[in-house]
Residue, then its C-alpha position, 0 to 999 in steps of 0.5 A: m641840357k648836358g647829361t639829360l640823354e642816357i645813351t644806353d636808354t633803348e626804351i626812350l629811343s624805341n618809344p614813338q611818344c618820345v621820338k618826335d621825328e615823324v620818320i625816326c619814330e617809325g624805325r628802330v635804333e641799331c644795337d650791339q650784341k648786348n642790345r645797347p644802342i650803337h652811338f657816336t659821341g661828339g662834343f655837342a651831340i650823340v648820333f644813333p644809326f636808325i633803320v626805317k623801312d630798310k633805309k638808314w638814317a643818322f639820328k643826332c641828339w644834342h646833349t649840350k646847348v648850342d646858342n641859336i641852334e634853331k636859327r642856324m640849322e634853319l638857315i643852313s637847311n634853307f640855303l643847302e636846299s636851294q643849292k643842292l650841292p652833291y657833297f651835302c646830305q638830306f637832313t631835317f632839324k627838329s628843335e624838339g625832337l626827343l623827349t628825355r626821361k627828365g621831361e626835356l625836349i631836346p633838338t635832333t637832326r635826321m640825316q641820310w646815312i652815307e655808306g663808305e669810309k672816313i677819309n683817313d681810313y680810306i687814305c690808310a687803306k690806299k696808302e700804297d695806291t698812288s693813283a687812287l690817292h691822286v684821284l682823291a686829292d683831285k676830288f677834294l680840291i674840286m669839292c673845295q673850289e665848288l664850296h668856295k664858289a657857293n660861299i659855303a664853309h663846313g666849319d669843321l673839316q676833319h677826317g670824321n666829317i668827310i666820307v668817301g662813299a661806296d660810290q667813290k664820291l665825297y660827302l660831308i656830314d655834321y653840319d652844326s658848324v656850317f656857314t652859308p651866305n645867309m648867316e651874316n653876323e652868326k657867331d663862330v661857335i665850333c672850332g673843330l679839332p686842333g690838328y686841322q685848325h689855325p691856332n687862332r681859330s678860337m679867337n674868330e668871332y663870326a662865321n664866314a666863308k674862310l673857315d675851311y681854308f686852313s683845314e683844306l690845306i692840311i688835308y690836301i697836303s696830307i693826301l699828296a704827301i702820303a701818295e708820295n711817301p706811304e711810310l708817313v702813315q706809320r711814322y705819324n700813326v695816322e690810323n690811330s690818331d685824331h689827326l692826319l699828318f699834323t698836330k697842333d704842336d706842329f703849328k707852334n713852330l712849323g719850320e722845326s717840326e718833323i713833318y715840315k722836314d719830311i715834306h721838304t724831301l718830297s716834290n716841289k709842289l708839296r714844298q710850295l704847299i707847306d710854305i703856304l701853310a707857313f704863310y697861314l701860320s704867320k697870320d693872326s687871323i683866318d681872315d688874312f689869307g686866301p684858299f690854297d689853290y689861289m695862293l699856289a697860283i699867285s706864288q707861281k707868278h711871284l706875287h704875294y697875297g694882299e700886296k698891291q699889283h698893277c693890272i696887266h691890261c690897263g695898269a690900274f692898282a688892285i689888291v692881290n686876293e681871291r675876291n679881286i679876279f677882275c680889274m674894276n677899271c677895265g673889267k679884264p682878268l687881273l692876273d691872267y692865271n688859271i686855277 
């Protein structure tokens, strides 16, 4: 499929006979000053902004074949529709959404366009506003916790896929890599940007609810660290990079990295968080650790993830992890903590 879509082909994108989406076909693609369609290119697809009756949509066209994409998008759509979490936008998938000049019908997605800033641009703009960044960190943590409760993972959390809306709410875009509970045994096909992912993410075979744990911690640490030291934005060239404060090279030997040393000059909470990151990196698989808020809570009680622990109420043994919140013997909270 790759290469079949000419990204400057205004004629195709403007032809209702080629655009099979029943909404997009009534609109117009936004163009630049040279009348070329504005577009945003990703690893598997191209996104075009369309205006339809004064409403803006992101029209995504796959230029590379993704295995089982029709089934994946149907499962994701059905589950998100049932949950209606505020972080996800309305979207419609078409398995044959656009007819190319070569006569191929390729998949497309129509998604509500969110007006706002990518989270990295927002962080850089607010780098001197400590209060605003702490509010952002709190909103991000709440979003992560709500996704965990729903057993959802975005799968590709990074600056380009998190929007701080004009209403100051957080929105997630780009759902190709999303995992929902009805997707058991679906392959983990998109590994995300290396500056946000565990080095062994590429070895992960099946999608699951833990896909975001590593990237969530990377983003949370970055927001809080910049709130404490705005100079980190320039020091790590956040404004012009495809990462926040961490690169894939930092993950090879975190303790010797400059960012590790810089964060260890900041607050005790950040030192605890980067120690959790070191724990993540000591593991061979993303299945071997829990969400960072849980990890932080148990570390403050001097407990270790995956160890055996006595229930404080009845003395029964349990394994310390985010799934064992209540004792299977007495039914009371195992660790008596609040996150």
